[in-house]
BAGU-330937 format. One record per residue (C-alpha): residue in one letter; x, y, z. Coordinates in nm, 2 decimals. Layout:
N
   residuo        X        Y        Z
         A        X        Y        Z
...
# end
This chain:
236
   residuo        X        Y        Z
         M    -1.92     5.74    -2.58
         R    -1.87     6.02    -2.39
         P    -1.60     6.27    -2.33
         L    -1.42     6.29    -2.03
         D    -1.48     6.69    -1.99
         N    -1.82     6.59    -1.89
         I    -1.74     6.39    -1.65
         P    -1.76     6.58    -1.29
         A    -1.42     6.54    -1.07
         N    -1.59     6.31    -0.81
         P    -1.80     6.07    -1.03
         T    -2.11     5.90    -0.88
         P    -2.22     5.59    -1.04
         E    -2.53     5.81    -1.13
         D    -2.29     6.04    -1.32
         I    -2.10     5.81    -1.50
         E    -2.44     5.61    -1.61
         R    -2.62     5.89    -1.76
         D    -2.64     5.94    -2.15
         L    -2.51     5.62    -2.28
         T    -2.61     5.43    -2.56
         F    -2.67     5.04    -2.50
         V    -2.45     4.91    -2.70
         G    -2.47     4.49    -2.58
         L    -2.46     4.32    -2.24
         L    -2.19     4.06    -2.12
         G    -2.30     3.81    -1.87
         L    -2.01     3.63    -1.68
         D    -2.08     3.28    -1.51
         D    -1.86     3.07    -1.24
         P    -2.15     2.82    -1.16
         P    -2.10     2.55    -0.86
         R    -1.97     2.21    -0.93
         D    -2.22     1.96    -1.05
         T    -2.16     1.79    -0.71
         A    -2.19     2.07    -0.49
         V    -2.58     2.06    -0.42
         N    -2.53     1.69    -0.37
         D    -2.25     1.77    -0.13
         V    -2.44     2.04     0.07
         A    -2.72     1.83     0.12
         T    -2.53     1.52     0.26
         C    -2.33     1.72     0.53
         E    -2.71     1.82     0.63
         K    -2.77     1.47     0.67
         A    -2.49     1.44     0.87
         G    -2.54     1.69     1.09
         I    -2.30     1.95     0.99
         R    -2.41     2.29     0.87
         T    -2.20     2.45     0.55
         V    -2.18     2.85     0.59
         M    -2.02     3.06     0.33
         I    -1.78     3.30     0.38
         T    -1.63     3.52     0.09
         G    -1.51     3.82    -0.07
         D    -1.76     3.82    -0.35
         N    -2.11     4.08    -0.35
         L    -2.37     4.01    -0.15
         T    -2.64     3.97    -0.44
         T    -2.36     3.71    -0.61
         A    -2.31     3.52    -0.27
         S    -2.68     3.51    -0.21
         A    -2.77     3.38    -0.55
         V    -2.49     3.11    -0.56
         A    -2.56     3.00    -0.20
         R    -2.91     2.97    -0.23
         R    -2.85     2.78    -0.59
         I    -2.69     2.48    -0.40
         G    -2.86     2.47    -0.05
         I    -2.66     2.66     0.16
         L    -2.94     3.02     0.24
         K    -3.28     2.88     0.29
         D    -3.56     3.02     0.44
         G    -3.53     3.16     0.79
         T    -3.11     3.20     0.76
         K    -2.96     3.51     0.63
         A    -2.69     3.68     0.43
         I    -2.53     3.95     0.59
         T    -2.18     4.19     0.48
         G    -1.88     4.25     0.63
         E    -2.00     4.64     0.72
         E    -2.30     4.50     0.86
         L    -2.12     4.22     1.06
         N    -1.85     4.52     1.20
         A    -2.15     4.72     1.31
         L    -2.24     4.39     1.52
         S    -2.14     4.41     1.89
         D    -1.92     4.04     1.99
         E    -2.23     4.01     2.28
         E    -2.46     4.03     1.92
         L    -2.27     3.85     1.68
         Y    -2.25     3.54     1.94
         K    -2.62     3.54     2.00
         N    -2.71     3.57     1.64
         I    -2.47     3.38     1.46
         A    -2.67     3.06     1.40
         C    -2.88     3.29     1.22
         Y    -2.65     3.37     0.93
         S    -2.55     3.13     0.61
         V    -2.38     3.37     0.44
         F    -2.11     3.65     0.48
         A    -1.99     3.84     0.21
         R    -1.76     4.10     0.13
         I    -1.53     3.94     0.43
         S    -1.21     4.07     0.54
         P    -0.93     3.80     0.67
         S    -1.00     3.96     1.04
         D    -1.36     3.93     1.00
         K    -1.34     3.55     0.93
         T    -1.14     3.52     1.25
         R    -1.41     3.69     1.45
         I    -1.68     3.46     1.26
         I    -1.49     3.15     1.37
         K    -1.45     3.25     1.72
         A    -1.86     3.30     1.71
         W    -1.95     2.95     1.57
         Q    -1.67     2.82     1.85
         A    -1.87     3.00     2.12
         S    -2.16     2.87     2.04
         G    -2.03     2.52     2.06
         A    -1.99     2.43     1.72
         V    -1.67     2.25     1.61
         V    -1.57     2.44     1.32
         T    -1.42     2.36     0.98
         V    -1.27     2.64     0.76
         T    -1.14     2.58     0.38
         G    -0.88     2.81     0.23
         D    -0.63     2.86    -0.05
         S    -0.48     3.19    -0.01
         V    -0.23     3.38     0.26
         Q    -0.52     3.56     0.40
         D    -0.63     3.23     0.50
         G    -0.39     3.13     0.71
         E    -0.49     3.32     1.03
         A    -0.84     3.14     0.99
         L    -0.73     2.81     0.94
         S    -0.53     2.82     1.23
         A    -0.80     2.95     1.40
         A    -1.03     2.70     1.30
         D    -1.07     2.32     1.50
         V    -0.98     2.16     1.18
         G    -0.84     2.38     0.91
         C    -0.87     2.24     0.51
         A    -0.62     2.40     0.24
         V    -0.68     2.34    -0.10
         G    -0.38     2.19    -0.23
         K    -0.36     2.17    -0.59
         F    -0.32     2.60    -0.61
         G    -0.31     2.69    -0.22
         A    -0.07     2.92    -0.09
         D     0.23     2.77     0.10
         V     0.08     3.01     0.44
         A    -0.26     2.81     0.39
         K    -0.07     2.46     0.36
         G     0.12     2.56     0.66
         N    -0.18     2.64     0.89
         A    -0.37     2.35     0.78
         D    -0.49     2.04     0.95
         I    -0.60     1.88     0.61
         I    -0.47     1.98     0.27
         I    -0.69     1.86    -0.02
         K    -0.52     1.77    -0.34
         N    -0.83     1.80    -0.58
         N    -0.97     2.12    -0.49
         R    -1.34     1.95    -0.44
         F    -1.57     2.03    -0.16
         N    -1.70     1.66    -0.19
         S    -1.34     1.56    -0.03
         V    -1.40     1.74     0.27
         V    -1.73     1.56     0.27
         N    -1.58     1.17     0.18
         A    -1.27     1.24     0.50
         V    -1.57     1.32     0.75
         R    -1.76     1.01     0.62
         E    -1.40     0.77     0.62
         S    -1.34     1.00     0.98
         R    -1.68     0.89     1.13
         G    -1.66     0.51     0.99
         L    -1.28     0.48     1.15
         F    -1.41     0.63     1.47
         D    -1.70     0.38     1.50
         N    -1.50     0.10     1.40
         I    -1.24     0.16     1.70
         K    -1.54     0.20     1.91
         K    -1.65    -0.13     1.81
         S    -1.32    -0.28     1.91
         V    -1.25    -0.13     2.22
         Y    -1.62    -0.25     2.33
         Y    -1.49    -0.57     2.22
         L    -1.17    -0.60     2.37
         V    -1.29    -0.47     2.69
         S    -1.57    -0.71     2.72
         C    -1.35    -1.01     2.67
         N    -1.08    -0.90     2.92
         F    -1.32    -0.85     3.18
         G    -1.52    -1.15     3.11
         E    -1.17    -1.31     3.15
         L    -1.08    -1.11     3.44
         I    -1.41    -1.22     3.64
         S    -1.31    -1.61     3.56
         V    -0.95    -1.58     3.69
         F    -1.10    -1.36     3.99
         I    -1.35    -1.65     4.05
         G    -1.11    -1.91     4.05
         M    -0.92    -1.77     4.28
         L    -1.13    -1.73     4.52
         M    -1.24    -2.08     4.48
         F    -0.92    -2.28     4.42
         S    -0.67    -2.08     4.53
         K    -0.48    -2.07     4.24
         M    -0.47    -1.95     3.86
         P    -0.71    -2.18     3.69
         V    -0.54    -2.09     3.41
         S    -0.12    -2.04     3.33
         A     0.01    -1.70     3.19
         V     0.10    -1.90     2.86
         Q    -0.27    -2.03     2.86
         L    -0.45    -1.70     2.91
         L    -0.23    -1.53     2.65
         W    -0.30    -1.79     2.34
         I    -0.71    -1.71     2.49
         N    -0.65    -1.37     2.41
         L    -0.44    -1.40     2.08
         L    -0.73    -1.66     1.97
         T    -1.02    -1.50     2.09
         D    -0.94    -1.11     2.09
         S    -0.69    -1.07     1.78
         A    -0.89    -1.15     1.47
         P    -1.24    -1.05     1.54
         A    -1.12    -0.72     1.70
         I    -0.94    -0.68     1.33
         S    -1.24    -0.80     1.16
         L    -1.48    -0.52     1.34
         S    -1.20    -0.24     1.25
         M    -1.24    -0.31     0.91
         E    -1.58    -0.31     0.88
# end
């Protein structure tokens, strides 16, 4: 221990950390979830780029990001101070180079989101605090952490994650893409069927000057040939 009288009025870290006696070392660790590495890899395979935006120290953020596969060779980490030194044009041009943003303020988050959107990306943001409300609104899709998240974050979000896990976002993307693909299959099937019926009716009217089938018969054909296959395609 050192008397406070021996410390200058405006001490620097070097002044405080001088002439001390080593007593012990305490390490704190908040490890990522077990599924984090796999979730990031799954996003990458699906063509989704995962980026970390945090208020933590640059060294800590970089270590965690590298551990779970966000920060890789060829990408960089940047602090809020360095970010503010960049013009909007410089940021928009180089935004894809950065995978980790540390010591970031709420206004910086919005600026980062707009830079990604300007590059043509569809941006999804996760957040849980009051300060994340603006970023969640600015993103194309805002995901609020529902279990412990602030009401402001939930109110500005498009999706609320109830179990506080990133893999819920991954699962939501997987289900959404599957649903969209099934809808496309159903639409393609219905369009092709109805187009065939339209051609048959049109040719029949040209040849016989009347409808080859009645309206009731046409409805029955649609009911039997369109409904069940379209429903089965949508449930794949």
